[in-house]
C-alpha positions, 0 to 999 in steps of 0.5 A: 490521457498522459499518465505519469507514474512515480514508482521504484526502479523498473529493474526492481519490479517483477513484470509478471506480478507487479500491480503498477505494471498491470495498471500500466499495461491496461492503460497502454492497451487503451492508447494512453501515453505513459511516462515513468519517474522515480521519487527523486525525479519530482523537483521544484524549479522556479516555484513550479513542481516539475517531473523529469519523466521518460516516455514508457512502452512495454516491449516483447523483446529481450527487455520487457520495456522501452524508455524514451529520453528524459523530458522535464514537464510541469506536473500539471501538464499530465492528465494524472500523476499516479504515486506508486512508490513502495514504502518505507515512508521515510523523509524522502517519501515525506518530501515527495508528498509536500512537492506533490501537494504543491503540484495539486495547488498548481493544477495537477491531479495526483492520486493518491491525494498526497496530503492524505497519503501523509496523514493516513499512516498505514498502521495507525489509520485503523484507529479511525475505525475502532469498531473494526480493529483488534485491540492494539497499543502504539508506544515506544515504552517497553514496559507498556508492551510487556503489560499489553502482552500480559493482558493478551498472552499472544501479540504481534509487534510491528514497525509503523513504517514497514511493508511486506511483513518486514520486522513483524514479530509474534510474541508470547509470554513464554518467548525467551527473546522478549527483551531483545526483540523489544529493544531492537524494535523500539531501538531502546525506547527511541522508536514508536511501534504498534502491538496488536492482539494476535489473531488466530484467523491468520491461518486462513489468510491475511485478506487484501481487499482492494478498494477503488474510488470507494468501491471494493472489488468483489474478491479479496486475496487471502495471503496464507502463511507458509508452515511455521510462519506467522506472516501471510505477506506474499513477500514473506512466502505467503500463498495468495488465494483469491476468494469472494468477500464475506459479509463482514469484509463488505461491511468493513470495505464499504464503511472504510472505502467511503471515508477514504474516497472523501480523502482523495485516496483513490486506490487503497488496500485493506488488510483484514484478518478474520473479522478485524481490520489490521492495516490500511495501505495507501502508498502502493497496494498490490494484489491485482495480478493474483486476483485477475489470474484466479477470478473473472475480475480484472482489477486493472480494468476496473481501475482504468475504467474508474480513472477514465471516468474521473478524468 
């Protein structure tokens, strides 16, 4: 297969733990041709969506990768285009989904399906599964967040377009900084945010459940907050511990996974705290390397197996 991967700048990735690179290593091992591009390399020329991509190979030398010369190709000339750009989901990300949606109409196979990536906001999408979600509120009105805080006494407030636990705040009624936090988070009532009931089970980890083409892996990665921290995200200093899925995890993952498969969301990461679904990651879910290092399960192998079966 000829596989184009759209991701962040290679020098910003961590080769020893990056999920995209784990997938690419497994694909290269099987003889597939890899090409890399960044978001700005997806263009529209003469009504055709094209990608300015470079041939990619891993290297054992001083640099961990080698790149060939840039080649301009129609998106449909690749067997599959993997969109693995990290959030934030800003206007540039939005424009990319428009272009990749058009590419699909021109015969390209894009994973994840760009329309669904656009439609399934990683925070808001839990509203499609209220039976699994904790109590939450989406608003930009500070007075409503204060009312929600009074009702639940302990809440978490987060932006709708963040990642890695950035700008996530825990608030209690006794917090002396409620006003400034809400002013900053909502930009004085101009930015919509999500408030969720705080889940004490976070102490046992924010579980990342990887779902590939509708099927969950048998292990999750519980991201356990470091001392004094609310967020379990690895980017926020959390410790990743792989563990088998619980019965509740399986119920959530099977139910949600089948819906997302129908939407063309081939690779997703579900975030579960205790028995509650808190986020659905559809842009660039991670955690594969940590699970592979701690269990008999190799998610990259399962992913490429599923990709080969699909193509």
